[in-house]
C-alpha positions in Angstrom: 0.0 0.0 0.0 1.5 3.3 -1.0 1.4 6.5 1.1 -1.1 9.1 0.2 0.5 12.1 -1.4 -0.1 15.4 0.2 -2.2 17.7 -2.0 -2.5 21.4 -2.2 -6.1 20.9 -1.0 -4.8 19.2 2.2 -2.5 22.1 2.8 -5.2 24.7 1.9 -7.5 23.2 4.5 -5.1 23.6 7.5 -3.5 26.9 6.3 -7.0 28.4 5.9 -8.0 27.2 9.5 -4.7 28.7 10.8 -5.3 32.0 9.0 -8.8 32.3 10.4 -7.7 31.5 14.0 -4.7 33.9 13.8 -6.7 36.7 12.3 -4.9 36.6 8.9 -6.2 35.7 5.5 -4.7 33.7 2.7 -3.4 35.3 -0.5 -6.5 36.2 -2.6 -4.4 35.7 -5.8 -5.4 32.1 -6.4 -2.4 31.3 -8.8 0.2 32.6 -6.3 -1.5 30.9 -3.4 -1.7 27.6 -5.2 2.1 27.8 -6.0 2.9 28.2 -2.3 0.5 25.5 -1.2 1.9 23.1 -3.8 5.4 23.9 -2.5 4.4 23.1 1.0 2.8 19.8 -0.1 5.9 18.8 -2.0 8.1 19.6 1.0 5.8 17.5 3.2 6.2 14.5 0.8 9.9 15.1 0.2 11.1 16.1 3.7 8.3 14.8 6.0 7.3 18.3 7.3 5.4 21.3 6.0 8.4 23.3 5.3 8.0 26.8 3.9 8.8 26.6 0.2 10.4 30.0 0.2 13.2 28.9 2.5 15.9 26.3 2.2 15.8 23.1 4.1 19.3 22.6 5.5 19.1 19.2 7.1 19.8 20.8 10.5 16.7 19.7 12.5 16.9 22.6 15.0 17.3 25.2 12.2 14.8 23.6 9.9 12.2 23.6 12.7 12.1 27.4 12.3 10.8 27.1 8.7 7.9 24.7 9.2 4.8 26.6 8.0 3.7 28.8 9.5 7.4 29.6 10.1 8.8 31.5 13.1 9.2 34.6 10.9 5.7 35.0 9.6 4.2 37.1 12.4 6.9 39.7 12.3 6.9 39.7 8.4 3.1 40.2 8.4 3.4 42.9 11.0 6.1 44.8 9.1 5.2 44.0 5.4 1.5 43.1 5.5 2.3 39.5 4.4 4.7 36.7 5.1 7.7 36.1 2.9 5.9 33.6 0.8 2.8 35.8 0.3 0.6 33.0 1.7 -0.6 34.8 4.9 -1.8 38.4 4.8 -2.9 40.9 7.4 -6.6 41.2 7.0 -6.9 45.0 7.3 -4.5 45.5 4.3 -6.6 43.4 2.0 -9.9 45.0 3.2 -8.5 48.5 2.7 -7.3 47.5 -0.8 -10.8 46.2 -1.6 -12.5 49.4 -0.4 -10.2 51.4 -2.7 -11.3 49.4 -5.8 
């Protein structure tokens, strides 16, 4: 029996729940969001953990723990830039303001 491959839908489900709970939103650009979700799914299948696809897995377990999505950097990045480095998680207010301006 082969192991089930992680899909972007699997990753979308838990990242969406996390975003809601943390007060963030996922990238509204579906194509960009899907690229990041696919990268996380691939890392899960390749490396066994949901590593951020925008950072390099080093093989050092302690260092790599920092880049499991959501990585330790995401809150600070969202606070300062409005989104995390991967552009997966966004500050809700920024997106709502952008939508009001349209």
